[in-house]
N, C-alpha and C positions, 0 to 999 in steps of 0.2 A: 504494500500500500504506500509506496514511495510518493505516489501522486498527492498524498495528503500534505506534503510539504509545499506544494504549489501555492503561492500567495493567494491566487483567486479561489482555490479550493478552501483554504483556511478562512478567507473572507466569507465564503458561502456558509461554512459551518458556524461562524460567529453570527451570521444573519439568522440561521436556523435556531440557534440558542435564544436570540432575542425574540424571535417569532413564537417559539414554543412557550416562552416565559409569560406570554400574554394569555390569560385563561379565558379564551373567547368561546365560552359555552353558550350556544344560542338558546338551549332549553332554559337556561337561567337568565337570559338577556344580560350576559356578563361580558364586560371588557370589549364590547363591539365598537364604540367610537374610537377608543384608544388603538385598537388593532387596525382599524381603517386608516388612521393617521400614520401609524407605523408603516403601512404598505404604501401610502402616498409618498412618504419620504424615501422608502426603499426604491420605488420605481422612478422617482425624480432623480435620485442619486445615480441610477442606472442610465439616465439620460432621456427618459420618457416624459412626455407631457401628461402629468398625472392629476387626477381630480377625485374628490370624494363626493358622490351623489348622496344628498341627505333629504331627498324628497319624501321619504317614508321612514318608519320607525327604525329600520335596520340600515345603516349606511352601506353603500356599494362603491367599490373602487374601480375606476376605469383609467386606462393609460394607453398611449400609443407612442411609438418611436419609429423613425424613418431613417433609412440609410442616406448617406451623402449623395450616392449615386442612385437616382430614382429606380424603383423596382415596381414591376407589375404584379408581384406576388405579395399576399398578405396572410399572415398567420394570426389567428386569435387564440390566445391562451386563456382558457376558462379555468377558474379555481374557486375554492371557497375557504374563507378564513375561520369559519366557525368549526367547533369540535364537539364531540359528545361529552356528557358529564363524566367526571373522573371516578365517581363512585363505582364499586366499593373500594375505598382507600386502603383497607387492610390487605388487599391483594396486590397492591403495588409494592415493589421492592425499592423504589426511589420516589422522589417528589415528581408527580405527574407533569408539573409545569416547570421543571428544570431539566434541560437536556442532559441525559447521562450518556457518556461516551465510554464504551467498553472496548476491548480489543477488536471486536468485530461488529458491534451494533451501535446504533443511535436509538435511545429509549426515551419516550416522552409522549404525552398526549398530543396527537396531531402529527407525529413523526411520519406515519404512513398515510393517514387520512386527514388532510392531504397537504400539510405544510411543507413536508420534505420535497414534494413534487414541484411546487412553485419555485422553491429555492434552487432546485437542481436545474430547472429550465433557465432561470436567470444566470446560473453559473455557466451553462453551456453557451449562452448568448455572449456573456462577457469574455469567455475564452475565445470564441470565434472572432469577436471584434478585436481582441488583442492580437490574434494570429493574422488577421486580414486587414485590419485598420478600418473596418466598417461593418455594419450589420448586413446580413445576407438578403434581407427583404424587409418589408413593413411588418412590424410586430405590434399587436394590440393585446391588452390584458383586461379581463373582466373577472373581478374577484368579489363574490357576494358573501354575505355574512349570515345566511339562514338556511343553507342547504340541508342541514341536519334536522330542520323542522319544516321540510317540504317547500323550501325556497319562497317563504312568505315575501310578497311584494316584488319578487324578481320580474314577473310579467309586467307589473306596473312600471318598473324601471325601463324594461325593454320597449314598452310601448312609447315612452317618452323619448328615449335615446336610440331608437332603432337605426337611425341614419348613420350612427357611428360604428355599427357592428359588422358591416360588410367584410367578408374575408373569403379566401380560397380554401382554407382548412382551419378547423377548430381542433386544437389539442386539448383533450378533456382533462379533468382534474387529476386523475390518478391512474395507476395500472400496476401490474405485478408480474412476478414469475409464478407459474402454477406449481402444482404438486410434483410435476415431472421436470421442474427447473426450466421449463420453456418460457421464453419471453412472450407475454401475451399482449395482443392488440385486439381491441374490439370496437365495434361501430354502433353500439346501441345500449339502451337500458330499458328495462320493463317499467311500465307505469304502476300506479298503486291507487287503491281505494281503501282508506282506513275508516272503520265505523265501530260503533259501540251498541251492544244490546243490553237492555236492562229489563229484568222481570221483577214484578212485585206481587206478593201474594196476600199480604195482610198489613194492618197498621202497625203491628208490633211483631217482634220475634216470638214465636209460640213455644210452649213447652213441647219437647219432642214426643211426648206421649200422644199428642194430637196428630202425629203422623199416621195414626190408624184411620183418620177420616179426612185429612187434607194434605195435599202436596205442598212442599216448600217452594219458594221462588227458585231455589237451586235446581230442583227437578224440572221446573218449567223452562228454565234456561237450557238445561241439558237436552230437553226435547227439541227446543228451537235450533240448537247447534246441530243436532243429529239430522235435521231436515235440510241442512245446507249442502251436504256432499255425501256421496256413497263411499263404501270402503276402499275403492280404488283411487279416490281422490277427485273424481269427477264432480264438478259443481252442478247442483240440481236446480239452480235458479233458471226458469224458462227464459230463453233468449240470451243467456249469458255469452254464448259462443258465436252469436249471429254475425258480429262485426269483425271477427278475427281475420286479419289480413292474410291473404294467400302467400305462401312462401315462393320465392324464386328458386330456380334450380341451383344458382350459384350459392345462395344462402344454405341450401341443403348440403351442397358439396363441401362448403367450408366446415360445417359441423361434422359431417361424416369422416373427414380427414383428421379430426381432433382426437387425441388419446383420451380414453375414458378414465376419469379419476376413480380411485378406490375409496369411496366415501365411507365404507364400513371401517376400513383401517384408519382413515384420516380422523374420524370422529369417535371411534370406539362404539359404533351403533349397536344397540341391543334390540332394535326393532327392524323389521324388513323394509326395504325400499318400496315405495308405492309403485303400482303398475306404471310402466313407461315405455314409450316407443324405443327410446334409449336414454341413458342418463343425460348425455349432452344435448339431445334433442329437447327433452323436457326442460332442462335448465335454461336453454336458449329461447325456446319457442312457446312453451306452454304457460297459460295462466294458472294461478294457484290460489288456494285459500289457506289461511293460517290463523290460528288462535294465538294472539299475542299474550293474553293473560286473562285469568278468571278470578273473581273475588266474590266471596259470599260467606256469611255465617262466622263461626268461631274459628280463628286461625292461630290462636295462641297456644301455649303449652297446656298440657292436661286436657280435660274433657269439660265441655259445656253442652249439655243436652238441650239444644234448641232446634226449632224448625225455622230456618232463616226466612225473613220477610222480603229480603232483597238479594238479587244476584246480578252481577254485571260481568260482561266479557268484552274485551277489545279484540277486534279481528282485522284482517287485511286481505284484500285480493291483490295479487300481482297481475298486472295487465299487459297485454301485447297490442301492437298496432292492429286495428284502428278502434279499440275499445275506448269508450268514454266514461270516466268515473261517475259523472252525474247521471248519465243514462242508466248505468248499471245499478246505481243506488236506488233509482226509481223502480227498476225491475225487482231488486231485492225486497224493497218495502212492499210492493204489490204482492209478490210471491208469499211473503210471510203472512200478510193479511188474508190471502186466499187459502192458506193452510190452517187458518184459525188462530194465528198468533197475534190477534189484534191488540191483546193486552201487553205485548212486549214492545217496549219503546226502542226505536231504531234511530240512531243519531249519526249524521255524517260528520267525520272528523277532518279528513283532508283527502285530496286526490291529485294525481299527476298523470298525464298521458305518456304512453310509451313512444320510443323512437328506435328505429332499426334500419340498417341499410347493408348493402352487399359488399362494401369495401372496394368498389371498383371505380377508380378514377386515376388519372396520371400521377397526381401529387401523392395520393395514398399508396399507389403501387411503389413509388419511390421510397416512401416511409417503410413499407413492408420489406422491400428488397434491401434497404440499408440495414434493417434489423437482422435479416438472414445472414448478410455478410458479416456484420459485427459480432453477432452472438454465436456464429459457428455453423450455419447451414440451415436448410429448410426444416429439419427435424428439431431444431432448437427454438423454433418460433411457432406460436399458434395464432391464427387470425380468425376471429369469430364475429358474426354479424350483430351479436348482442351479448350482454352480461346478464346474470340472473338478478342483479340489483336494480335499484331505482335512483334516478336523478333527473334534473330538469333539461335533459338533452332535447326533448321535443320543443321546449320553449326557445332554447338558444338556436336550434336549427331553423325554427320558424322565422326568427328575426335576423339572424346572421346569413341565412340562405347559403350555408356552406356545409360540406360533409364534416362529420365529427369522428375522431378516433381517440380512444383512450389507451394510454400506455404510461408507465412510470417506474418508480423506484422500489416498489413494495415486493413482498413475496408471500407464499401461502401461509406462513405461520406468523404474520405480522401482528395479529391480534387487534385488528381494527375494531374500535368501540369497546375494547376489553382492557383490563388492567395490563400494565407493562407492554403497551403498544410500542412497536419497534420496527426498524428497517435494518438491513445489513449494510454496513459501510461499503462493501465492495459493489453491491447493487447500485448504491447511490453514485459511486465513482464511475461505474460502467455506463449508467444511463447518461451521465454528463458527456462522456466520450461519444456514445451512440448519437445523442442529439446533436452534438457538434458536427459529426459526420453528415447527418441528415441536412443540417443547415448548409453545409458546404455543397451538397448536391443540388439543393433547390436554388442556390445562388447561381449555379451554372445553367439552369434550365430557362 
């Protein structure tokens, strides 16, 4: 890791330390203005014209930099500065908001998701400019502060400032090496619909002896949940799959060429996998339903013999193009009413649409080819039309009107959203070199 002695690499690590030290947890509305100002200074020092948009509750940072020699190519780097809550603190082995540097890792909240990605991209741009005396193309930055809470107000910002967002390629917030140590690039995210169900059965919790004559709210909620899917995982809401976008042959081919992850070994699964066309097919193309949490009755130590009056569950659908969260919420509500669950309250929490494409364009082919050359061949790289996760790709594509590709510094055991979140130092250094090589290629095109 002799490259660590490079002054520009050291500068980037110091920037990462400062960035991670800002506890920008969007769920707590914490340190958002301070982090936005930090980014404005960081991007201004880089040489960009940077500004903080403060039109809504959460500030958003935008910047653009241009080479001295005019370029017809523009890259938009999208990122988010907010992070997940650090709890449970007892599972961290170091301060979540102090970058810990070990022999092989950077550890801290946001190291992987996704503060390390923004700093690595900046480092590559700085190195390229040092090597060549100029930037390779026009570069724009869009860094929001609420991605972890469904990008609140992002569309409001994009509606106002859409004329600033035009680009030829959007480099998405983050990326990783998969379980097989393949460098992963993908061109999409699933959408999401989060909702809550609440069942109520009485004005008060009843003595459990009355279970002889009355069901608790918990049983009522369990019946409601059981009506939503069959044992194979198929969602039973009528019309749920009506708008699912048909796959292209290239999208199918990309997924069929991908190595199947061993999920049982990876997670120590004690339950069988759901029925699937293939693991990669379902992860990439299939909508899902998930119970995020259930709460009802006595959950403390010991025994309290009650028949609970209230039961709640938070759920999510992961969506694919062209499913619409609000349309599906209306179908869900009607279905539950038709099934006789008119007494169960259904509440819309948040929704985002999905985005997916087949990774076929000249500039993206250059990116993928550079990855294959840099990381050691075609078998060292995977390219997928979508990830199983969710983000505001649909919105950014809608207003930037440019293809989107996700790639970055993380790896399969980074622990995103979990205690001791980390990235490997070598992956960070390698990505900087890879991105520097890509910048060199697009400068020549």
